[in-house]
Structures are given as structure tokens and as C-alpha cells.
C-alpha positions in Angstrom: 0.0 0.0 0.0 2.9 2.4 0.8 4.2 2.1 -2.8 0.8 3.1 -4.2 0.6 6.1 -2.1 4.1 7.1 -3.3 3.0 6.6 -6.9 -0.1 8.8 -6.2 1.9 11.4 -4.5 4.4 11.5 -7.5 1.5 11.6 -10.0 0.0 14.5 -8.2 3.3 16.4 -8.1 3.8 15.8 -11.9 0.4 17.0 -12.7 1.1 20.3 -10.6 4.5 20.7 -12.4 2.9 20.2 -15.8 0.3 22.8 -15.0 3.0 25.2 -13.8 5.0 24.6 -17.1 2.0 25.4 -19.2 1.2 28.5 -17.2 4.9 29.7 -17.4 4.9 28.9 -21.2 1.9 31.2 -21.7 3.4 33.9 -19.8 6.7 33.6 -21.8 4.9 33.6 -25.0 3.0 36.8 -24.0 6.1 38.5 -23.0 7.7 37.5 -26.4 4.8 39.0 -28.2 5.0 42.3 -26.2 8.7 42.4 -26.7 8.3 42.1 -30.6 5.7 44.9 -30.4 8.2 47.1 -28.3 11.1 46.4 -30.7 8.9 47.6 -33.7 7.9 50.7 -31.7 11.5 51.6 -30.8 12.5 51.1 -34.4 9.8 53.4 -35.5 10.6 56.2 -32.9 14.2 55.9 -33.7 13.5 56.7 -37.1 11.5 59.7 -36.1 14.1 61.0 -33.8 16.6 60.6 -36.7 14.4 62.5 -39.2 13.9 65.3 -36.6 17.6 65.6 -35.9 18.2 65.9 -39.7 15.6 68.6 -40.0 17.0 70.4 -36.8 20.5 70.1 -38.2 19.8 71.4 -41.6 17.9 74.5 -40.3 20.3 75.4 -37.6 23.8 77.0 -38.2 26.7 75.3 -36.6 27.6 77.2 -33.5 30.0 76.6 -30.6 28.2 75.6 -27.3 27.8 78.5 -24.8 30.7 77.4 -22.5 33.4 78.0 -25.2 
């Protein structure tokens, strides 16, 4: 009887571990999707900043900073 109880306990633990793995997998997949979205946003915003810097640089004469 003791061996059956041990097997039952192990099966229960395995079931909980499988559920935990499924839960963590879903979380990791969600984070991956969010990360991909954020990468696209950073790339887009980086392009916008570059565009603004080009516009700003072409309309402003080169001057030394005030501390010179």
C-alpha cells in the first residue's frame, strides 16, 4: 500500500508541475509578443528621432556651445 501512495503522490506532483510549465509557457509567449511589439515601436521612434535631428541640423547654423 505504501508504494501505491508514493506513486499517487508523485503523479500529483507531476500534474502540478505540468500545469506550472503550461502557465509559465503562456506567460513567456505573452512576453515575447510584447517584446516584438516594443522592438517595432523603438525602431519606428528611432527613425522619427533621426528624421527630426536631420531637420533640426539642416535649419540650424553650426555654433559653438555657450561654454566655449
